[in-house]
Structure formats: structure tokens, C-alpha cells
C-alpha positions as CSV (number, residue, x, y, z in Angstrom):
1,X,-14.1,-55.9,-1.5
2,X,-15.0,-57.8,-4.6
3,X,-17.8,-56.2,-6.5
4,X,-20.8,-58.3,-7.6
5,X,-22.6,-58.3,-10.9
6,X,-26.0,-56.6,-11.0
7,X,-28.7,-58.5,-12.8
8,X,-32.0,-56.8,-13.6
9,X,-35.4,-58.4,-13.8
10,X,-38.0,-56.7,-16.0
11,X,-40.8,-55.9,-13.5
12,X,-43.6,-54.4,-15.5
13,X,-45.8,-57.6,-15.2
14,X,-45.5,-61.3,-14.4
15,X,-43.6,-63.3,-11.8
16,X,-40.5,-61.0,-11.5
17,X,-40.4,-61.2,-7.7
18,X,-39.7,-64.9,-7.8
19,X,-36.8,-64.4,-10.2
20,X,-35.3,-61.6,-8.0
21,X,-35.4,-63.9,-5.0
22,X,-33.7,-66.8,-6.8
23,X,-31.0,-64.6,-8.3
24,X,-30.2,-63.1,-4.9
25,X,-29.8,-66.7,-3.7
26,X,-27.1,-67.1,-6.4
27,X,-25.0,-64.4,-4.8
28,X,-25.9,-61.6,-7.3
29,X,-27.0,-58.1,-6.8
30,X,-30.5,-57.6,-8.3
31,X,-32.6,-54.7,-9.5
32,X,-36.3,-54.6,-10.5
33,X,-36.5,-52.8,-13.8
34,X,-39.5,-50.5,-14.5
35,X,-37.8,-47.4,-16.0
36,X,-35.1,-47.0,-18.7
37,X,-32.6,-45.6,-16.2
38,X,-32.8,-48.9,-14.2
39,X,-31.2,-50.7,-17.2
40,X,-28.0,-48.8,-16.9
41,X,-25.0,-50.7,-15.6
42,X,-26.6,-54.1,-15.7
43,X,-24.5,-57.2,-16.2
44,X,-27.5,-59.4,-17.0
45,X,-31.2,-59.2,-17.4
46,X,-34.2,-61.6,-16.9
47,X,-37.4,-61.4,-18.9
48,X,-39.9,-63.2,-16.7
49,X,-43.0,-65.2,-17.4
50,X,-46.4,-63.5,-17.5
51,X,-48.6,-62.3,-20.4
52,X,-46.3,-61.6,-23.4
53,X,-48.8,-59.2,-25.0
54,X,-49.1,-57.1,-21.8
55,X,-45.3,-57.1,-21.3
56,X,-44.9,-55.9,-24.9
57,X,-47.4,-53.1,-24.5
58,X,-46.0,-52.0,-21.1
59,X,-42.4,-51.9,-22.3
60,X,-43.5,-49.5,-25.0
61,X,-45.7,-47.4,-22.7
62,X,-42.8,-47.0,-20.1
63,X,-40.3,-46.2,-22.8
64,X,-38.3,-49.4,-22.2
65,X,-38.4,-50.9,-25.7
66,X,-35.5,-49.0,-27.3
67,X,-33.2,-49.3,-24.2
68,X,-34.0,-53.0,-24.0
69,X,-33.0,-53.4,-27.6
70,X,-29.7,-51.5,-27.0
71,X,-29.0,-53.8,-24.0
72,X,-29.6,-56.9,-26.1
73,X,-27.4,-55.5,-28.8
74,X,-24.6,-55.0,-26.3
75,X,-24.1,-58.7,-25.7
76,X,-25.2,-58.7,-22.0
77,X,-26.5,-62.1,-21.0
78,X,-30.3,-62.2,-21.1
79,X,-32.6,-65.0,-19.8
80,X,-36.2,-65.3,-20.8
81,X,-38.7,-67.7,-19.2
82,X,-42.1,-68.5,-20.8
83,X,-43.3,-65.1,-21.9
84,X,-39.7,-64.0,-21.8
85,X,-38.9,-66.6,-24.4
86,X,-41.5,-65.1,-26.6
87,X,-40.1,-61.6,-26.1
88,X,-36.6,-62.9,-27.2
89,X,-37.8,-64.8,-30.3
90,X,-37.2,-63.3,-33.7
91,X,-40.4,-65.0,-35.0
92,X,-43.7,-65.9,-33.2
93,X,-46.6,-68.0,-34.4
94,X,-50.1,-67.2,-33.2
95,X,-49.3,-63.7,-32.0
96,X,-51.9,-61.2,-30.8
97,X,-52.6,-58.4,-33.3
98,X,-49.9,-55.8,-33.2
99,X,-47.7,-57.8,-30.8
100,X,-44.0,-57.1,-31.1
101,X,-41.0,-58.9,-29.7
102,X,-37.5,-57.7,-28.8
103,X,-35.9,-60.5,-30.8
104,X,-32.3,-61.7,-30.7
105,X,-32.9,-65.4,-30.7
106,X,-33.0,-66.9,-34.1
107,X,-36.0,-69.1,-33.3
108,X,-39.7,-69.5,-34.3
109,X,-41.8,-69.8,-31.1
110,X,-45.5,-70.8,-31.0
111,X,-47.3,-68.8,-28.4
112,X,-49.6,-70.8,-25.9
113,X,-48.5,-73.9,-27.7
114,X,-49.3,-76.3,-24.8
115,X,-52.8,-74.9,-24.3
116,X,-54.6,-72.8,-21.8
117,X,-54.1,-72.4,-18.0
118,X,-56.1,-75.6,-17.3
119,X,-53.6,-77.5,-19.5
120,X,-50.6,-76.6,-17.2
121,X,-48.4,-79.6,-16.4
122,X,-45.1,-80.7,-14.9
123,X,-42.4,-83.0,-16.3
124,X,-38.8,-83.9,-15.7
125,X,-36.4,-82.9,-18.5
126,X,-32.9,-83.9,-19.5
127,X,-31.1,-80.5,-19.8
128,X,-27.8,-80.1,-21.6
129,X,-25.2,-78.3,-19.6
130,X,-26.9,-78.9,-16.2
131,X,-25.6,-81.7,-13.9
132,X,-27.4,-83.5,-11.2
133,X,-30.1,-85.3,-13.1
134,X,-33.3,-84.1,-14.8
135,X,-34.7,-80.6,-14.3
136,X,-38.3,-80.5,-12.9
137,X,-40.2,-78.2,-15.2
138,X,-43.5,-76.4,-14.8
139,X,-45.4,-75.3,-17.9
140,X,-48.1,-72.7,-17.6
141,X,-49.7,-71.5,-20.9
142,X,-46.2,-72.1,-22.3
143,X,-44.7,-71.7,-25.7
144,X,-42.5,-74.1,-27.5
145,X,-39.8,-73.6,-30.1
146,X,-40.8,-74.8,-33.6
147,X,-37.7,-73.9,-35.6
148,X,-34.1,-72.9,-34.6
149,X,-31.5,-71.2,-36.6
150,X,-28.0,-72.6,-37.2
151,X,-26.5,-70.8,-34.2
152,X,-29.1,-72.0,-31.7
153,X,-28.5,-74.9,-29.3
154,X,-31.5,-76.9,-28.1
155,X,-30.8,-77.6,-24.4
156,X,-34.0,-79.5,-23.5
157,X,-37.0,-81.2,-25.2
158,X,-40.2,-82.6,-23.8
159,X,-40.8,-86.4,-24.1
160,X,-42.8,-85.6,-27.2
161,X,-39.8,-83.9,-28.8
162,X,-40.8,-80.2,-28.4
163,X,-37.8,-77.9,-27.9
164,X,-38.4,-76.0,-24.6
165,X,-34.9,-74.6,-23.7
166,X,-32.5,-73.0,-26.1
167,X,-29.3,-70.9,-26.0
168,X,-27.7,-68.7,-28.6
169,X,-24.5,-67.0,-27.4
170,X,-25.5,-64.9,-24.3
171,X,-29.2,-65.5,-24.8
172,X,-30.9,-68.2,-22.8
173,X,-34.6,-69.1,-22.9
174,X,-36.9,-71.7,-21.4
175,X,-40.6,-72.4,-22.0
176,X,-41.0,-73.3,-18.3
177,X,-40.8,-71.6,-15.0
178,X,-37.7,-72.7,-13.0
179,X,-38.2,-69.8,-10.5
180,X,-41.2,-71.6,-8.9
181,X,-40.0,-75.2,-8.5
182,X,-37.2,-74.9,-5.9
183,X,-34.7,-76.3,-8.5
184,X,-32.4,-73.3,-9.2
185,X,-30.0,-74.9,-11.6
186,X,-31.2,-73.0,-14.6
187,X,-30.6,-69.8,-12.7
188,X,-27.2,-71.1,-11.7
189,X,-26.4,-71.6,-15.4
190,X,-27.5,-68.1,-16.1
191,X,-25.5,-66.7,-13.2
192,X,-22.4,-68.5,-14.6
193,X,-23.1,-66.8,-18.0
194,X,-23.2,-63.4,-16.3
195,X,-20.0,-64.0,-14.4
196,X,-18.2,-65.2,-17.5
197,X,-19.4,-62.1,-19.4
198,X,-18.3,-59.8,-16.5
199,X,-14.9,-61.5,-16.3
200,X,-14.3,-61.3,-20.1
201,X,-15.5,-57.8,-20.4
202,X,-13.9,-56.4,-17.3
203,X,-17.3,-54.9,-16.2
204,X,-17.9,-54.6,-12.5
205,X,-21.0,-54.0,-10.4
206,X,-21.4,-52.1,-7.1
207,X,-19.7,-53.4,-4.0
């Protein structure tokens, strides 16, 4: 039998269940990650939306921060949505006191850039690398990307010009929540990144 890649979803807080369900629909094995040992053997990782300050605190409390940094450093594909984008950013504007990120993406992100919960909105976005027309995006207390480094590709912008989807190598991030819209093309893009990484590295998952 052909073994399938295992993709983890950080499950300390936020909408991790939705990501797990969508990834399973992409034909991947999935694993909810709450302990350092659950990061072992992963071929990809999703950092879900939620409250970035809480996710930061809980990853440190549960001893996940250093193993997560090691995983990021290994080149495994990682996708961050909303709060996950903040966690991947090297620089964050308007952070809470003492807030830390994991980093890896050479971007400056503004936390809660689109406003509070009541300012949530939906919009269709042209998304580079995704076929089939615009991607329907839901923004909930979302960040946006204010500056990108030379190695970062902007994949989508709002009609006002704010960068809301970026990629740098094996790191992918969106300001919005594709896991709740029924449009799974962003996850398909990430699944393709995982499979390419597995093929190129020769890593295999459980059968």
C-alpha cells in the first residue's frame, strides 16, 4: 500500500477541528497536535485561526515552542490562517505585551488590522496559483501583511490593496479562514506543497 503524508494541526486553541476535517477530505492523514511528541514524523503542519496571544502562551506552557521552531527549521510545509499567519510572521505590529511569534515568514503583519469581531466581512479574491475563479474569503478579526521581504510572494490582495495571502518557500499564510467557507482550494494548494515535499525528501507517512 502507498503511505500517505501525515499533516498535523496545532490544537491548543482556535478552529483546529475545521482544518482537520478539510485536510482529511484532501486525502491526507491528520493529527491534532497538543504535545511535543505529536509533532514527530509530520510531513506538514497547520497553525489555525484563533487568538494569537492565547496560542502563543499555550504553546509555551505545553512545551511546544522549541519543537515547533525545530519543525519550521526543518523545511516541512507549514500553513497559517489568521492567527496562524501572525504566529509565522517575523515581525508583528500592535502585539500584546510579551507576545512572541514562531517566525519564518519575512513579513510584517498588523494584528487585528481589519477591526474587531463586529467588523468581520467576506469578499472574493483573485488568488495566484489557484485555478477556478476567485476564492471566497471570510475575515474575522484578521491581520494583514504590511511589508514583505524579497523572498515572499503575495498571492492575494483585498480590493483595497492589502496583502492577505503570502508564500515563502514551504510557508503559506492567509489572513482569512478558508476552512469555514466550503471552498477548499487553499487547502488543496497546501496539500500539493506537502506531497511535493514528501516526494522530494523521500519521507513517508503511516499506511
